[in-house]
N, C-alpha and C positions, 0 to 999 in steps of 0.2 A: 458838799452836802453829804451827810452820812447815809449809807444804804439802810433799807428797812431792817435788815438783819442786825446791823450794828446798833441801831436805835433800840431794837427789841432786847438785845443782850445787855444794854445799859439800863433798861427799865427796872424800877423797883419791883422786887418779886411780889410784894403784897398787891401792888397796883395791877401787875400782870395776872395774878391769881384772880382778882376781882374781874378783870376783863374777860378772862377765859370763861368764868361762870356766867357773866352777863351775855356773852355771845352765844353760848350754848342755850341759855334760857330763852333768849330772843328767837333763836332758830327753832326750838323744839317745844316751847311751853305748851302749845295746843296739844301736841301728840303726847307729851308727858302727862298732861292732865287726863287725857283719854286712857292711857295705859301706863301708869307709873311702874308696874311690875316689869313690863317689857323694857322700859328704859333703865331700870336698875340693872337688868341683865346686860343690856347694851353697854352701860357705863362700866360694869365689872369686866366685860371683855376688853373695853378700851383701856382699863387700868392695868391689864396684864403686861404690856410692854409699850415702848414708844411708838413702834410701827402700828400696832393696833389702835393706839390713841390717834395717830395721824389719819388712819383710814376712816375713823368715825367722826373726825372734826374738820371736814372740808370747809364748813362755815367759818372757822377760825382762820384757816389759810387765806380765804378771800377777804376777811376783815383786815388781815395784814397786807396782802399783796396789792390791794387797791391803792395803798400809799407808797408803793415801791416805784422808783424811777424805771421807765420802760422806753428806751430810745428806739426800740424796734416796733413800737406801736404807733402807726399813723392812722389816717382816716379809714384805710382799708384793713390793715392787719390787726386793728383793734376790734374788728367786727367779723371775725372768722368763726365758723361753727366749731365749737370745741367739745371734747368729751366731758370736761368739767370736774372730773374726779380721777384724774389719770395717775394711778400709782402702780407699783410693780406687779401687783396681783390682779389687776383689771385687764388681763390679756388671757386669751384661751381660744378654744376651737368652736366652730359652729358649722352646720351644713347649710350652704346657700341654696337658693331656689333652683339652681341647676343640678343639685345633688352632689356638689363638690365640697369636700372638707377644707375649711379655711382657718388659718390661725390669724387672729386679729384682736383688736379691742373688743371687749365683750360685755360692757356695762354702760348704759346710757341714761341712767336715772338722773344724773346731774347735768346732762348735756344742755348747752346754751350757746349764745353768741357772745364772744369776748375776745380778749387778746390771745393770739396763738401762743405767745410765750407762757401763758398761765398753765397750759397743759404740760409744756416742756419743763417748766420750773417745778410743778407739782410732782412730776415723775422723777426728776433728778434728786429732789429732796427725799423722796421715798426710797430711792435706790441707795442713797447715802445712809439712811436709817437701817435698811435691810443689811447692807454690807457691814455696818458697824456692829450689828447684832451677831454677825458671824466672825467678829474679831479680825476683820480685814483691815489692812493698814491704810493710812490716809493717802499715801501715794497711789495705792491700788484703787482706792475709791475714786480719786481724781481720774485715773485711767479709764475706769468703767464708765463714769459719767461722760468723759470726752468721747468714748466710743459711741455711746448712744446719740449724743448731740451731733457728731460728725456724720453718722449714718442718716440721721434725720435731714440734715442740710443736703447731703448728697442725693437723697431720694427726692427731695423737693426740687432740686436742680434738674434731675432727670425728667420729672414731670413737666417742668418749664420748657425743657429742650425738645421733648418728644410728646406727641399727642397720644391720648388713650390712657388716662389715669386708671380706668377700670380694668385694664389688662394686667396690671400688677397685682399679684396676690401671693401670699405664703401658703402653698398647698403641698400635698404629698409629692408633686412633681417638681416644685421649686425650692422647698425648704430642706435644710440638712441639720445635722447635729441634734441638739436637745429639742428644738422646736419640732423637728420631724418626728421625734419619739412621742411627743405629746399628740401630734396628729395621728400617729399609728395607734396610740391608746384609745383615742376617740373612735377610730375605725372599728375597734372591737366591740363598741357599745351597740345595743339593739333596742328597738322600740318595745319589743315583747318583754325584755328584762325590766324596763321601766314600768310597763303596765303591770307585770306580776308583782312588783314591789308595792305599788300604790293601789291596785284594784284587785277584784276577784270576780269570778264568773259563777253566777247562780241561775239555773234554769235557762241556760244559753243566753244570758244577758249579763254584760259586764257592768259593775258599779264600783264606787270607791270603797276601800276597806275602812273600817272604823279603827283609828289608830291615833297616837299622840299628834297634835298639830292639826287635827281635822275635826270639824264640828258640823253636825247636820243643821239644815236651815228650816226655819218655820215657814209656813205657807206664805205669809206676807213678804218676808225677806226673799224667799225663792222667787216670788212673782216679780219683785223689783230687779233681781239679778237676771231673770229671763228677759225682761223688757230691755235691760241694758245690753244683753247679749244680742238681741235682734237689732238694736241700734248700732252695735259694733260691726255687724256684718256689712252694713252700708259703707263703712270706712275702709274696707279692703279694696285696693285698686283693682279695676276691672281686669287687667291683664294677669292678676295673680289669683283670681277667683276659681274655685273648683266647682264641680257640679253640685246641685242643691243637696243631694244625698249626704254629702260630706259633713254638712253642718248640723245634722240632727243631734239634739242634746240627749245624752243617756243618763247623766247624773251630774250633780254639782254639790260642792261642800264649801264651807268657810275654811280658810287656810291660814296657818301661821308658821313661824319657824324659818323666816327668810334670813338674809344676811344682816351684818352689823348695821347697815344703813337703813333698814326697813322697819325698825321698831315703831310700833304704834300705827302703822299703816294697815288699812283694811285690805283683805285679799280673798279671792275665791279661786278654786280649781273647778274646771268644767270639763267633763268627759264627753267627747263628741264622736260621731261616726267617722271612720276614716273614708278612704276613697271607694271602699266596698263594704258589704255587710260582714265580711270576715272579721272575726274578733281580734285577730292579731294586729290589725292596722288601725285600731281606734287611736284617737289623739287626745292628749290632756292639754288643755289651755290654762294659762295663768291669767287671771284678771286682777291686777294689783293697782291699788290707789297710787296715783302719781304724787311724788313729793315736790316740795319747792326746791328748784335747782339752786345749789349754793352760789354759782356765779351771778344768778339773777338778783341776789341781794345787794350787789355792788355795781351792776350795770344799769345806769340811769338813762334808759332809752325807751320811751313809750312806744315807738314804732316796733321795737322787738317784742315788748311785752304784749302789745295788742295783736301780734301775729298769731298767738296761740289761744285757742278756745279755753283750755284748762291744762293742768299739768300732765294728764294722761295724753292729750293731744300733742303737747310739747315733746314728751318722751318718744312717742311713736314717730313723729315727723323727724325728730333728731336722729333716731336710729336709721331711718330711711336716707337721711342726708349723709350720715357719716359712714354707713356700711353698704357696700355694693351688694346687689342681689340678696336682699334681706329675706327673712322668714316670710313665706307667703301667708302666714296666719296673722301677721302683725297688723294691729289696728287699735282703736281707742273707743271709749264710750264714757258715760257718766251715770252716776246714781245719786239722786237728790242733789244735783248740782256739783257733785264732787267728781273730778276726772279720774279715769282708770285707763291704764295701758293693757292691751290684751296681746299675748304672744304664746307660741307653743312652749310647753315645758319639754324641752328637747332632750332626748337621750344622748345626743351627740356633742354636748358641751363638756369640754375637759379643760379645767383651769390650769394655768401655768403653776407648777409646784416648785417653789424655790428651795424646799428642804433637800431636794436631790442635788442642788448645786452648792458646793461648799468652797471651791477654790476660784480665785479671780479668773484664771485662764479658762475655766469652764463657762464662765459667765459672759465672756467677751462676744462670742458669736451670737448668743441669745440677745444681748443688748444691741448688737447691730441690727438684728431682726426687729426688735421693739422700736428702734428709731425709725426704721423704714415703715413699720406698721402705723406709727403715729403720723408720719408724713402722709401716708395713704388716706387716713381718715380726714385729715385737714383738707387735702387737695381734691378729694372727690365731692366735697361739700359746697362746691361753687355753682355757677349757673349751668353747668352741664347736668346737674341733678334736677329732681322734680319739684323744686320750690323756687321762690323769688327773693328770699330774705338776704342771701349773699349773692349780689349781682356782679361778680367779677371773678377772674381766674385767680384762685388763692395762691397757686404755686408761683405765678408771676409776681404777685404782691409780696410774698414772703421772700422770694429770691432777691427782689429789689432792695428790701430793707436790710437784709443780711449782708449784701454786697459781694463783690468778687472774692474778697478774703474773709473767710468766716472766723478767723482767729479770735477777734474781739467778742463775737457772739458766743463762741465755745467757752472762752475763759469766763465770761459773765455767768453763763449757766453753771459751770463748774463751781464758781465761787458761791453762787446762790445756793446750790444743792448742798454743799458741805456746811455752809454757815447756817442755813435755815434748819438743817437736820439737828445741829447743836441746840438751836432755839427750841425745837420740838422735844428734845430729850429733857430740857429744863421744864418745858410746859407740861410734859407728862407727869413729872413729880408734883408740880403745883396742882394739876388736876386731881391726882390721887389724893393729895392732902385735903383738897376742898371737898371731894366726894366722901371720903371716909369720915370727915368731920361734919357731915350733914349740912354743907354750905350751899348745896344746889336745891333751891326751893322746888317743891312739888314731888320730891322723891323721899 
């Protein structure tokens, strides 16, 4: 039986072009109707290069991957909490609730429960695309993917053999090389610098600046957002709650200008009192509409779907499952039946910048870290965490299906990454042709 990548490469380009349009329209038609201008901007960004297209088309990846053979997916390993859109740029820094800077996966908008291999496959294909754009040879691309996958397997085995998943973390004390440089850059960030960029102080009271991407709210909309904010407060776990002074609202605005995956989604920024009345420790919260997770479109399991109240709830619960010691501000709410995730707009988030990495030898140690970080998010999401959806030890399940010799698994991931990246490069051209010739309805 041919692999999904072989089948896609043989498909008639006109049929594939129609499929690409159909999948995008099915996934985004409601949001495109709501905000066609934002989606035109999104699609123009996706048109810029194959990697940007890949980042913005997770729905197409899952429409393809659901038909791929997966010998490593059994009753347990097909129901692992996954990040859902794991590509090479979805890693970076955050400050955990112990005040420690951590390098980890940093985007959970698409998180869901599915095959653990889906995260690995999505990452290795993105890596092949990124490396191809840097004119790196096929042999080196294979070496880079192999480095990532072997590090992933090795870290899973360490978790299986030793208790204490939460003790592993890439921090200033444990990281080296470029990942440590990213952590050091985050260390230089300050809350006051973030506040000065987005707010101003008038008559000893801080409020949001009027600037592009910000809009003032009318009385009715503000009342709805305030009610949603009060509902959100009840979703913060008791052990993470601050004193009541901390949560006083100072100002709120509508917000836009998020990343490539957030076009058409409603969002607000809320300025609240910090842990004291001092102006320099005020906190900015993001209240963003939850999107439909791309993996949920192909996972046919009502038990999983019914676990979540709405997409904001899913995003918050997913982050708590996948990330140890999460943001103490993390929670969820709803406005008119639409779910929102709430979290701090943190000054301490520094994304992994691949532009500084140009040679394969520079990338090897980074990919070892990314493999271990991926294993960490999978393996902390089992029954040791604060939910019941994944009721088994993930590291034991993955270790069992990979087996004592990981060679077959590694080779399969290398083959998928290199072959699917070639599919994406062809798809990018087909997408650009469809978009520029006005074949995507609603735009």
